[in-house]
C-alpha positions as CSV (number, residue, x, y, z in Angstrom):
1,M,-45.6,0.1,-24.4
2,S,-48.3,0.3,-21.8
3,K,-47.7,-1.9,-18.8
4,S,-51.3,-3.2,-19.2
5,I,-50.3,-5.1,-22.4
6,I,-47.4,-7.2,-21.0
7,E,-47.2,-7.3,-17.2
8,L,-45.0,-9.4,-14.9
9,Q,-46.0,-9.9,-11.2
10,T,-44.3,-11.9,-8.5
11,L,-46.5,-13.7,-6.0
12,E,-45.0,-16.1,-3.4
13,N,-41.9,-16.9,-5.4
14,Q,-43.8,-17.4,-8.6
15,Q,-43.9,-15.0,-11.5
16,I,-47.2,-14.5,-13.4
17,L,-46.9,-13.1,-16.9
18,T,-50.1,-11.4,-18.3
19,I,-50.3,-10.6,-22.0
20,T,-53.3,-8.7,-23.4
21,P,-52.8,-7.8,-27.0
22,P,-54.6,-4.6,-28.2
23,E,-57.7,-5.2,-30.4
24,R,-55.9,-3.5,-33.2
25,G,-53.0,-6.0,-32.9
26,L,-49.4,-5.7,-31.9
27,S,-46.6,-4.0,-33.8
28,L,-43.6,-6.3,-33.5
29,Q,-40.5,-4.3,-34.6
30,G,-36.9,-3.9,-33.5
31,T,-33.4,-5.3,-33.1
32,L,-32.6,-7.9,-30.4
33,Q,-29.4,-9.1,-28.7
34,I,-30.0,-12.6,-27.3
35,P,-28.3,-14.3,-24.4
36,G,-25.2,-16.4,-25.0
37,D,-25.5,-20.0,-26.2
38,K,-26.3,-22.2,-23.2
39,S,-24.5,-25.3,-24.6
40,I,-21.3,-23.4,-25.3
41,S,-21.4,-21.6,-22.0
42,H,-21.5,-24.9,-20.1
43,R,-18.6,-26.4,-22.1
44,A,-16.5,-23.3,-21.8
45,L,-16.8,-23.3,-18.0
46,M,-16.1,-27.1,-17.7
47,L,-13.1,-27.2,-20.1
48,G,-11.7,-24.0,-18.6
49,A,-11.9,-25.6,-15.2
50,I,-9.9,-28.7,-16.2
51,A,-7.4,-27.0,-18.5
52,E,-4.1,-25.6,-17.5
53,G,-3.8,-21.8,-17.3
54,E,-6.5,-19.1,-17.7
55,T,-9.6,-19.2,-19.8
56,I,-11.5,-16.0,-20.6
57,I,-15.1,-16.2,-21.5
58,E,-17.0,-13.4,-23.2
59,G,-20.8,-13.5,-23.8
60,L,-21.5,-16.2,-21.2
61,L,-25.2,-16.9,-20.6
62,L,-26.2,-15.7,-17.2
63,G,-29.1,-18.2,-16.8
64,E,-29.5,-20.5,-13.8
65,D,-28.0,-23.5,-15.6
66,P,-24.5,-22.1,-16.2
67,R,-24.5,-20.8,-12.6
68,S,-25.0,-24.4,-11.5
69,T,-22.1,-25.6,-13.6
70,A,-19.9,-22.8,-12.2
71,D,-20.8,-23.6,-8.6
72,C,-20.1,-27.3,-9.1
73,F,-16.6,-26.7,-10.5
74,R,-15.8,-24.1,-7.9
75,A,-16.6,-26.8,-5.3
76,M,-14.0,-29.0,-7.0
77,G,-11.2,-26.5,-6.9
78,A,-11.5,-24.3,-10.0
79,K,-11.3,-20.6,-9.5
80,I,-14.2,-19.0,-11.5
81,S,-14.8,-15.2,-11.2
82,P,-18.3,-13.9,-10.6
83,L,-20.4,-14.6,-13.7
84,N,-21.3,-11.8,-16.1
85,S,-21.8,-11.5,-19.8
86,Q,-18.8,-9.2,-20.4
87,K,-15.9,-11.3,-19.0
88,V,-15.6,-14.4,-16.9
89,T,-12.1,-15.7,-15.9
90,V,-11.5,-19.4,-15.1
91,Q,-8.2,-20.5,-13.5
92,G,-8.0,-24.1,-14.5
93,I,-6.5,-26.8,-12.3
94,G,-5.4,-29.2,-14.9
95,L,-6.6,-32.5,-16.3
96,G,-7.3,-35.1,-13.5
97,Q,-7.0,-32.5,-10.7
98,L,-10.7,-32.1,-9.7
99,Q,-10.8,-32.2,-5.9
100,E,-13.2,-34.3,-3.9
101,P,-15.8,-31.8,-2.8
102,S,-16.8,-31.4,0.9
103,D,-20.5,-31.4,0.1
104,V,-23.0,-32.7,-2.4
105,L,-22.7,-31.1,-5.9
106,N,-26.0,-29.5,-7.0
107,A,-26.7,-29.3,-10.7
108,G,-30.0,-27.4,-10.1
109,N,-32.3,-27.8,-13.1
110,S,-29.4,-28.5,-15.5
111,G,-29.4,-31.9,-17.3
112,T,-26.3,-30.7,-19.2
113,T,-24.4,-30.0,-16.0
114,M,-25.2,-33.4,-14.5
115,R,-24.7,-35.6,-17.6
116,L,-21.5,-34.0,-18.9
117,M,-20.0,-33.8,-15.4
118,L,-20.5,-37.5,-14.8
119,G,-18.0,-38.3,-17.5
120,L,-15.4,-36.2,-15.7
121,L,-16.2,-37.4,-12.2
122,A,-16.2,-41.1,-13.1
123,S,-12.7,-40.9,-14.5
124,H,-11.1,-39.3,-11.4
125,P,-9.7,-42.3,-9.5
126,D,-10.0,-42.6,-5.7
127,R,-12.3,-39.7,-5.3
128,L,-16.0,-39.7,-4.2
129,F,-18.5,-37.4,-5.6
130,C,-22.2,-37.0,-4.8
131,V,-24.5,-35.2,-7.3
132,T,-28.1,-34.1,-7.1
133,G,-30.4,-31.5,-8.6
134,D,-33.8,-30.0,-8.2
135,G,-37.1,-32.0,-8.2
136,S,-37.3,-31.9,-12.0
137,L,-33.7,-33.1,-12.6
138,R,-34.0,-35.8,-10.0
139,S,-36.8,-37.3,-12.1
140,R,-34.9,-37.2,-15.4
141,P,-33.2,-40.4,-16.6
142,M,-29.4,-40.6,-16.2
143,S,-29.1,-44.2,-17.4
144,R,-28.3,-43.1,-20.9
145,V,-24.9,-41.8,-19.7
146,I,-24.4,-44.1,-16.7
147,K,-24.7,-47.3,-18.7
148,P,-21.8,-46.5,-21.2
149,L,-19.7,-45.1,-18.3
150,Q,-20.3,-48.4,-16.5
151,T,-19.1,-50.3,-19.6
152,M,-15.9,-48.2,-19.2
153,G,-15.6,-49.4,-15.6
154,A,-17.3,-46.5,-13.8
155,Q,-18.9,-47.1,-10.3
156,I,-22.1,-45.0,-10.1
157,L,-24.9,-45.7,-7.6
158,G,-28.3,-44.0,-7.7
159,R,-32.0,-44.5,-7.2
160,N,-34.2,-46.6,-9.5
161,N,-31.5,-49.2,-10.4
162,N,-28.8,-46.5,-10.7
163,S,-30.7,-44.3,-13.1
164,L,-32.0,-41.4,-11.1
165,A,-30.2,-38.7,-9.0
166,P,-29.0,-38.3,-6.3
167,L,-26.0,-40.2,-7.6
168,A,-22.8,-41.3,-5.9
169,V,-19.7,-41.6,-8.1
170,K,-16.6,-43.5,-7.0
171,G,-13.9,-42.4,-9.5
172,Q,-12.0,-45.2,-11.3
173,T,-9.4,-45.7,-13.9
174,L,-11.6,-46.2,-16.9
175,K,-10.9,-48.2,-20.1
176,P,-11.7,-47.0,-23.6
177,I,-14.7,-48.2,-25.5
178,H,-16.4,-47.8,-28.9
179,Y,-20.0,-46.9,-27.9
180,H,-22.8,-47.2,-30.5
181,S,-25.4,-44.8,-29.0
182,P,-29.0,-45.8,-29.7
183,I,-29.9,-42.1,-29.8
184,A,-28.4,-39.0,-31.3
185,S,-27.6,-37.0,-28.1
186,A,-25.0,-34.4,-27.7
187,Q,-25.1,-34.9,-23.9
188,V,-24.4,-38.7,-24.2
189,K,-21.6,-38.1,-26.7
190,S,-20.1,-35.3,-24.7
191,C,-20.2,-37.3,-21.5
192,I,-18.3,-40.2,-23.0
193,L,-15.7,-37.9,-24.7
194,L,-15.1,-36.1,-21.5
195,A,-14.5,-39.5,-19.8
196,G,-12.2,-40.4,-22.6
197,L,-9.9,-37.5,-21.7
198,M,-8.5,-39.6,-18.8
199,T,-8.6,-43.0,-20.5
200,E,-5.6,-44.6,-22.1
201,G,-6.0,-45.0,-25.8
202,Q,-8.9,-44.0,-27.9
203,T,-12.6,-43.7,-27.0
204,T,-15.2,-43.6,-29.8
205,V,-18.8,-42.6,-30.0
206,T,-21.0,-43.5,-33.0
207,E,-24.5,-42.0,-33.3
208,P,-27.4,-42.9,-35.5
209,A,-27.6,-39.2,-36.7
210,L,-25.5,-36.1,-36.2
211,S,-26.0,-34.3,-32.9
212,R,-24.7,-30.8,-32.0
213,D,-20.9,-30.7,-32.1
214,H,-20.0,-27.9,-29.7
215,S,-18.0,-30.3,-27.5
216,E,-15.9,-31.5,-30.4
217,R,-15.2,-27.9,-31.5
218,M,-14.3,-26.7,-28.0
219,L,-12.2,-29.8,-27.1
220,Q,-10.1,-29.3,-30.2
221,A,-9.7,-25.6,-29.4
222,F,-8.4,-26.5,-25.9
223,G,-5.9,-28.9,-27.4
224,A,-7.6,-32.4,-27.4
225,T,-7.0,-34.8,-30.3
226,L,-10.2,-35.8,-32.0
227,D,-10.8,-37.9,-35.2
228,I,-14.2,-37.0,-36.6
229,D,-15.9,-39.2,-39.3
230,P,-19.1,-37.4,-40.5
231,T,-20.0,-40.3,-42.8
232,T,-20.5,-42.6,-39.9
233,H,-21.4,-39.9,-37.3
234,S,-18.4,-41.1,-35.2
235,V,-16.0,-39.2,-33.0
236,T,-12.8,-40.6,-31.5
237,I,-10.9,-38.9,-28.7
238,T,-7.3,-39.8,-27.6
239,G,-6.7,-39.9,-23.9
240,Y,-4.5,-37.6,-21.8
241,P,-4.1,-34.5,-24.0
242,K,-2.6,-31.3,-22.8
243,L,-5.5,-28.9,-22.4
244,T,-4.7,-25.2,-22.3
245,G,-6.9,-22.3,-21.3
246,Q,-8.4,-20.3,-24.2
247,K,-10.3,-17.1,-24.9
248,V,-13.9,-18.1,-25.8
249,I,-16.5,-15.7,-27.3
250,V,-19.9,-17.2,-26.8
251,P,-22.4,-16.4,-29.7
252,G,-26.1,-15.8,-29.2
253,D,-28.2,-18.9,-28.6
254,I,-30.2,-20.0,-31.6
255,S,-32.6,-21.7,-29.3
256,S,-33.4,-18.3,-27.7
257,A,-33.5,-16.7,-31.2
258,A,-36.2,-19.2,-32.2
259,F,-38.8,-17.5,-30.1
260,W,-38.3,-14.2,-32.0
261,L,-38.1,-15.9,-35.4
262,V,-41.6,-17.4,-34.8
263,A,-43.0,-14.3,-33.2
264,A,-42.1,-12.1,-36.1
265,S,-43.4,-14.7,-38.6
266,I,-46.9,-15.0,-37.0
267,V,-47.6,-11.4,-35.9
268,E,-48.9,-9.5,-38.9
269,G,-46.5,-6.8,-40.1
270,G,-43.7,-8.1,-37.8
271,E,-40.1,-7.6,-38.6
272,L,-37.1,-8.2,-36.3
273,L,-33.4,-8.3,-36.6
274,V,-31.8,-10.8,-34.2
275,E,-28.1,-10.1,-33.9
276,N,-25.0,-12.3,-33.3
277,V,-26.8,-15.7,-33.5
278,G,-24.7,-18.9,-33.6
279,I,-25.6,-20.8,-36.8
280,N,-23.6,-24.0,-36.1
281,P,-24.9,-26.5,-38.7
282,T,-25.7,-29.0,-36.0
283,R,-28.1,-26.5,-34.5
284,T,-29.8,-24.9,-37.5
285,G,-32.6,-27.4,-37.8
286,I,-35.0,-24.6,-36.6
287,L,-34.0,-22.5,-39.6
288,E,-34.6,-25.5,-42.0
289,A,-37.9,-26.3,-40.4
290,L,-39.1,-22.7,-40.7
291,E,-37.9,-22.6,-44.3
292,M,-40.0,-25.7,-45.0
293,M,-42.9,-23.7,-43.5
294,G,-42.2,-20.8,-45.9
295,A,-40.8,-18.4,-43.3
296,N,-39.2,-15.2,-44.5
297,I,-35.8,-15.4,-42.8
298,S,-32.5,-14.0,-44.2
299,L,-28.9,-14.4,-42.9
300,E,-26.8,-11.2,-42.8
301,N,-23.3,-10.4,-41.8
302,E,-22.2,-14.0,-41.7
303,R,-18.8,-14.6,-39.9
304,V,-16.8,-17.1,-37.8
305,I,-16.1,-16.3,-34.1
306,T,-13.7,-18.6,-32.2
307,G,-14.6,-21.5,-34.4
308,E,-18.4,-21.1,-34.4
309,P,-20.3,-19.6,-37.4
310,V,-22.4,-16.6,-36.5
311,A,-24.9,-14.4,-38.4
312,D,-27.6,-11.7,-37.9
313,L,-31.1,-13.1,-38.7
314,R,-33.7,-10.9,-40.2
315,V,-37.3,-12.2,-40.1
316,K,-40.5,-10.8,-41.6
317,S,-44.1,-11.9,-41.1
318,C,-45.6,-14.2,-43.8
319,Q,-48.2,-16.9,-44.2
320,L,-46.8,-20.2,-43.1
321,K,-47.6,-23.6,-44.5
322,A,-47.8,-27.0,-42.8
323,C,-45.0,-29.5,-43.2
324,T,-43.8,-32.8,-41.7
325,I,-40.7,-32.6,-39.3
326,E,-39.1,-36.0,-38.7
327,G,-36.0,-38.0,-39.0
328,E,-32.4,-36.8,-38.8
329,I,-33.4,-33.1,-38.4
330,L,-34.8,-33.7,-35.0
331,P,-31.5,-33.8,-33.0
332,R,-30.7,-30.4,-34.5
333,L,-33.9,-28.8,-33.3
334,I,-35.1,-30.9,-30.4
335,D,-35.2,-27.9,-28.0
336,E,-37.2,-25.8,-30.5
337,V,-40.1,-28.2,-30.9
338,P,-42.4,-26.3,-28.4
339,I,-42.0,-23.0,-30.3
340,L,-42.3,-24.8,-33.7
341,A,-45.7,-26.1,-32.4
342,V,-46.7,-22.5,-31.9
343,A,-45.6,-21.7,-35.5
344,A,-47.6,-24.6,-36.8
345,L,-50.8,-23.1,-35.2
346,F,-50.5,-20.4,-37.9
347,A,-49.6,-22.6,-40.8
348,Q,-52.1,-23.6,-43.5
349,G,-52.8,-27.3,-43.1
350,T,-51.7,-29.9,-40.6
351,T,-48.2,-30.1,-39.4
352,I,-46.8,-33.4,-38.1
353,I,-43.8,-33.6,-35.8
354,K,-42.4,-37.1,-35.2
355,D,-39.3,-38.8,-33.8
356,A,-39.3,-36.4,-30.8
357,A,-40.0,-38.9,-27.9
358,E,-36.9,-37.4,-26.2
359,L,-39.0,-34.5,-25.3
360,R,-41.0,-36.6,-22.8
361,V,-38.0,-36.6,-20.4
362,K,-36.9,-33.0,-20.6
363,E,-37.6,-30.4,-17.8
364,S,-41.2,-31.5,-18.4
365,D,-43.0,-33.9,-20.7
366,R,-42.8,-31.2,-23.4
367,L,-45.1,-33.0,-25.8
368,A,-47.9,-33.4,-23.3
369,V,-47.4,-29.9,-21.7
370,I,-47.2,-27.8,-24.9
371,A,-50.3,-29.7,-26.4
372,S,-52.4,-29.3,-23.2
373,Q,-51.6,-25.7,-22.6
374,L,-52.0,-24.5,-26.2
375,N,-55.2,-26.5,-26.5
376,K,-56.5,-24.4,-23.5
377,M,-56.1,-21.4,-25.8
378,G,-58.1,-23.0,-28.6
379,A,-55.4,-24.8,-30.5
380,N,-56.1,-28.2,-32.2
381,I,-53.1,-30.3,-31.2
382,T,-53.1,-34.1,-30.9
383,E,-50.3,-35.9,-29.0
384,L,-48.6,-38.7,-30.8
385,P,-46.4,-41.2,-29.0
386,D,-43.3,-39.5,-30.3
387,G,-44.6,-36.1,-31.5
388,L,-47.5,-33.9,-32.3
389,E,-50.2,-33.4,-34.9
390,I,-51.1,-29.7,-35.2
391,T,-53.9,-28.4,-37.3
392,G,-53.3,-24.7,-38.2
393,G,-55.8,-21.9,-38.6
394,N,-57.8,-22.0,-35.4
395,P,-57.9,-18.6,-33.8
396,L,-56.4,-18.4,-30.3
397,N,-58.1,-17.0,-27.2
398,G,-56.6,-15.8,-24.0
399,A,-56.6,-18.4,-21.2
400,E,-54.8,-19.2,-18.0
401,V,-51.9,-21.5,-18.7
402,D,-48.9,-22.9,-16.9
403,S,-45.2,-23.4,-17.8
404,C,-45.0,-26.5,-15.6
405,G,-41.6,-25.3,-14.5
406,D,-40.2,-25.5,-18.1
407,H,-38.4,-22.5,-19.5
408,R,-39.1,-23.3,-23.2
409,I,-42.8,-23.9,-22.5
410,A,-43.1,-20.5,-20.6
411,M,-41.6,-18.6,-23.6
412,S,-43.5,-20.5,-26.2
413,L,-46.8,-19.7,-24.4
414,A,-45.8,-16.0,-24.3
415,I,-45.3,-15.9,-28.1
416,A,-48.6,-17.7,-28.7
417,A,-50.3,-15.1,-26.5
418,L,-49.2,-12.3,-28.7
419,T,-51.8,-13.3,-31.2
420,A,-54.6,-14.4,-28.9
421,K,-57.8,-12.6,-28.4
422,G,-58.1,-11.4,-24.8
423,K,-55.9,-11.9,-21.8
424,T,-53.5,-14.8,-21.4
425,I,-52.1,-15.5,-17.9
426,I,-48.9,-17.6,-17.8
427,N,-48.2,-19.1,-14.3
428,G,-44.6,-20.1,-13.6
429,A,-43.1,-17.5,-15.9
430,E,-40.0,-17.4,-13.7
431,A,-38.9,-20.6,-15.5
432,A,-37.7,-18.5,-18.4
433,A,-34.7,-17.4,-16.4
434,I,-33.2,-20.9,-16.8
435,S,-32.0,-19.9,-20.2
436,Y,-33.2,-16.3,-20.9
437,P,-33.3,-14.0,-17.9
438,E,-34.2,-10.9,-20.0
439,F,-37.0,-12.6,-22.0
440,V,-39.9,-10.5,-20.6
441,Q,-37.9,-7.2,-20.9
442,S,-37.1,-8.0,-24.5
443,L,-40.7,-8.9,-25.3
444,Q,-41.8,-5.6,-23.8
445,A,-39.2,-3.7,-25.8
446,I,-40.3,-5.0,-29.2
447,A,-44.1,-5.4,-28.8
448,G,-45.6,-1.9,-29.3
């Protein structure tokens, strides 16, 4: 591919991605290996750190977020080898043995790191922990995990009535609770389950809908005792299990695969094979939504690797149709809404996305940002209080747009630019490295 079609420049610590499709259109073909699943990478590092013995992780995501998790747990005594995608070794220190760090723990841009870690920190008696993050993370609400932890007896102080980082955590002996979460959130559920590891008796979380279950699968693999009731969306953990280090093979992240599934669907003549993708049922909402839109996606070579279902995904271009995405499917595709908005631009009719208010408190206000930036390119998107209304069929034109520091926005804009007429300039493209450091190189490899 000519460098003039997809070009990445670095100016004053900011990357600018320029995409200029040829007038004849792109040819989107090839086979892709995607980065390891971000959610599973976080959890493997955390549980490896608090288990007894050695944990070996293969396929770890090398994005900035898992690096933040590794750095935090190193600061609390875990020995974690330099991160790479082939093999990472974690020497666990045992349940309840996290050390009081000599400095502030920095979760960077990672909400998962901060929210899950709070459950562990709060349950370590007589130790003081201070946690912060970057500007974006310090503006994101933590009350959704702090309030249930306080019900368990946690002592957590922070800005804005104890809801914003930096946070000070004075570890306590916690008591078990049955928490009825008002939202379906894997981060909330996981935080409380991790706190329940060091709580006498049984701690239960009940959700209004099923959220991703990577924590439950991995906790069980490491030796925790869980009782899962799918009919009530409830999970119960029994305190003080013996956690033992494991070998974890991290599958490819379906949230990263989503960009290529949409790209091949909307670029005429496109066909891609995305290998080794995790297809955990609590994460496959993106596949169901694209199926509703008529996408041509097939699953090949289905298998199970360390408790997680995996497949290769083959996608071919086709004419998409509008649909309504709402209700219980949203927790299973919440991270994929920005790229689904791009898909909807090429669907016949008007697509409605509802029940996605959670996206207003992510790395950016994703509903506002994806609507405003795509509209600069000629899209017809109307913001709803909890979603988007997207009218398909409007041709896109190149424009200058901005990721607003959000990795999923940066990559969604790049996929939209593949079909735009003229040059698209994406400011803040470096945000993609949060979850997909090789995104631009992969884009250059398949777009010919």
